[in-house]
C-alpha positions as CSV (number, residue, x, y, z in Angstrom):
1,M,152.4,59.5,102.8
2,N,152.0,62.0,105.7
3,V,149.3,61.0,108.3
4,K,148.0,64.6,108.1
5,S,147.1,64.2,104.4
6,I,144.7,61.3,105.1
7,P,141.6,63.5,105.5
8,M,142.2,65.2,102.1
9,I,142.9,61.8,100.4
10,M,139.6,60.5,101.8
11,T,137.8,63.5,100.5
12,W,139.3,63.0,97.0
13,S,138.5,59.2,97.3
14,R,134.9,60.1,97.7
15,V,134.9,61.8,94.3
16,A,137.0,58.9,92.8
17,L,134.3,56.4,94.0
18,I,131.6,58.1,91.9
19,P,132.6,56.3,88.6
20,V,133.4,53.2,90.5
21,F,129.8,52.8,91.9
22,L,128.3,53.9,88.6
23,I,130.4,51.3,86.7
24,F,129.4,48.6,89.1
25,Y,125.7,49.6,89.0
26,Y,125.5,49.2,85.3
27,A,128.0,46.4,84.8
28,P,126.6,43.1,83.4
29,I,128.1,41.1,86.2
30,E,126.7,39.0,89.0
31,D,126.0,41.1,92.2
32,A,126.7,44.3,90.4
33,R,124.2,46.3,92.5
34,F,125.7,44.8,95.7
35,W,129.2,46.1,94.6
36,A,127.7,49.5,93.6
37,G,126.0,49.8,97.0
38,L,129.2,48.8,98.8
39,A,131.3,51.4,96.8
40,F,128.7,54.1,97.7
41,M,128.7,53.0,101.3
42,I,132.5,53.2,101.5
43,A,132.2,56.8,100.1
44,A,129.5,57.6,102.7
45,I,131.7,56.4,105.5
46,T,134.6,58.6,104.3
47,D,132.2,61.5,104.6
48,W,132.1,61.1,108.3
49,F,135.6,59.8,108.8
50,D,137.5,62.5,106.9
51,G,136.0,65.3,109.0
52,Y,136.6,63.4,112.2
53,L,140.2,62.8,111.3
54,A,140.8,66.4,110.2
55,R,139.6,67.6,113.6
56,K,141.5,64.9,115.5
57,L,144.7,65.6,113.6
58,N,144.1,69.4,113.7
59,V,144.6,69.6,109.9
60,D,141.5,71.7,109.0
61,S,142.2,73.7,105.8
62,K,140.3,76.1,103.7
63,L,140.7,73.7,100.7
64,G,139.4,70.8,102.8
65,A,136.5,72.8,104.1
66,F,135.6,73.7,100.5
67,L,136.2,70.3,98.9
68,D,134.5,68.2,101.6
69,P,130.9,69.5,100.9
70,V,131.6,69.6,97.2
71,A,132.5,65.9,97.2
72,D,129.4,65.2,99.3
73,K,127.1,67.0,96.8
74,L,128.7,65.2,93.8
75,I,128.3,61.7,95.1
76,V,124.8,62.3,96.5
77,A,123.8,63.9,93.1
78,A,125.2,61.0,91.1
79,A,123.3,58.5,93.4
80,L,120.1,60.5,93.2
81,I,120.2,60.5,89.4
82,V,120.7,56.8,89.3
83,V,118.0,56.1,91.9
84,A,115.5,58.5,90.2
85,A,116.2,56.8,86.8
86,E,115.8,53.3,88.3
87,Y,112.6,54.1,90.1
88,H,111.2,56.6,87.5
89,D,107.7,55.3,87.9
90,N,107.6,56.3,91.6
91,I,106.6,59.9,92.0
92,W,107.7,60.0,95.6
93,V,111.3,59.0,94.7
94,I,111.4,61.6,92.0
95,L,110.0,64.4,94.3
96,S,112.4,63.4,97.0
97,A,115.3,63.5,94.6
98,I,114.3,67.0,93.4
99,V,113.9,68.4,96.9
100,I,117.2,67.0,98.0
101,M,119.0,68.3,94.9
102,M,117.4,71.7,95.2
103,R,118.3,72.0,98.8
104,E,121.9,70.9,98.4
105,V,122.5,73.4,95.6
106,G,120.6,76.2,97.4
107,I,122.3,75.8,100.7
108,S,125.7,75.4,99.1
109,A,125.1,78.7,97.4
110,L,123.8,80.3,100.6
111,R,126.8,79.1,102.6
112,E,129.2,80.4,99.9
113,W,127.5,83.8,99.9
114,M,127.5,83.9,103.7
115,A,131.2,83.0,103.8
116,E,132.0,85.9,101.5
117,N,130.1,88.2,103.9
118,N,131.8,86.8,107.0
119,A,128.7,85.2,108.3
120,R,129.4,81.5,107.5
121,D,128.7,80.5,111.2
122,V,125.1,81.5,110.7
123,V,124.6,78.5,108.4
124,A,127.0,76.1,110.0
125,V,126.0,72.4,109.8
126,S,123.5,71.6,112.6
127,K,123.0,68.2,114.3
128,L,119.8,67.8,112.4
129,G,121.7,68.5,109.2
130,K,124.0,65.6,110.1
131,V,121.0,63.3,110.7
132,K,119.7,64.4,107.3
133,T,123.0,63.5,105.6
134,A,123.2,60.2,107.4
135,S,119.6,59.3,106.3
136,Q,120.3,60.4,102.7
137,L,123.4,58.3,102.5
138,A,121.7,55.2,104.1
139,A,118.7,55.5,101.8
140,L,120.8,55.8,98.7
141,T,123.0,52.9,99.7
142,W,120.0,50.7,100.3
143,L,118.3,51.8,97.1
144,L,121.4,51.3,95.0
145,Y,121.8,47.8,96.4
146,G,118.1,47.1,96.3
147,G,118.5,43.5,97.3
148,E,118.2,41.2,100.2
149,L,120.9,40.5,102.7
150,W,120.8,38.9,106.1
151,G,117.0,38.4,105.6
152,I,116.4,42.1,105.1
153,N,115.2,43.6,101.9
154,W,117.3,46.7,101.9
155,G,115.7,48.2,98.8
156,E,112.3,48.2,100.5
157,L,113.9,50.0,103.6
158,G,115.4,52.5,101.2
159,F,112.1,54.0,100.2
160,P,110.8,55.2,103.6
161,M,114.4,56.3,104.5
162,L,114.6,58.4,101.3
163,Y,111.2,60.0,102.1
164,F,112.4,60.7,105.7
165,A,115.6,62.2,104.3
166,A,113.6,64.4,101.9
167,V,111.4,65.7,104.8
168,L,114.5,66.5,106.9
169,T,116.1,68.1,103.8
170,A,113.2,70.4,103.4
171,Y,113.1,71.2,107.1
172,T,116.8,72.0,107.3
173,W,116.6,74.1,104.2
174,I,113.9,76.2,105.9
175,Q,115.9,76.2,109.1
176,Y,119.1,77.5,107.4
177,T,117.2,80.0,105.3
178,V,115.5,81.5,108.4
179,A,118.8,81.7,110.2
180,A,120.4,83.5,107.3
181,Y,117.4,85.8,106.6
182,P,118.6,88.7,108.8
183,E,122.0,88.7,107.2
184,L,120.4,88.6,103.7
185,V,118.1,91.5,104.5
186,R,121.0,93.5,106.0
187,S,123.0,93.0,102.8
188,T,120.3,94.2,100.5
189,K,120.1,97.4,102.5
190,S,123.8,98.2,102.3
């Protein structure tokens, strides 16, 4: 294995971990939710680490730049569906899941459109977008696990973190849309 292929392998591993965390979540085994949360957490860590390694090893590729956000959206969507189903009686969880999914699809489409129009930098990932992603991944990990460890009830911490992530999600959605607006208006006039 070539060291320079590690970032791409990590991106693919994030997709491969989707069925792993789903199987663990629904498996009739002891500590199933712990293992599901752990599998999701490993996937979340690869989200940060593959990008870092790609930059460090100078192996950025168009395929990697395309697949990385797709892998992110797939694993977040899968986790949001599980969490929304698990906590279906909590309207705030459902609304948070809807806002997060709408934003992820909407901004992905916007970024793709901007890339086709040579304006991708206008909607490049911001620092606040990275905080949003980290808070989403933490909330989903905690809610998937839902148990107590080291005297901390991670499931209970997951709720406010998910709501915080939803607020950041909505804010960054507006932020990116406002940044892209001049380009969108310019394109409709041509």
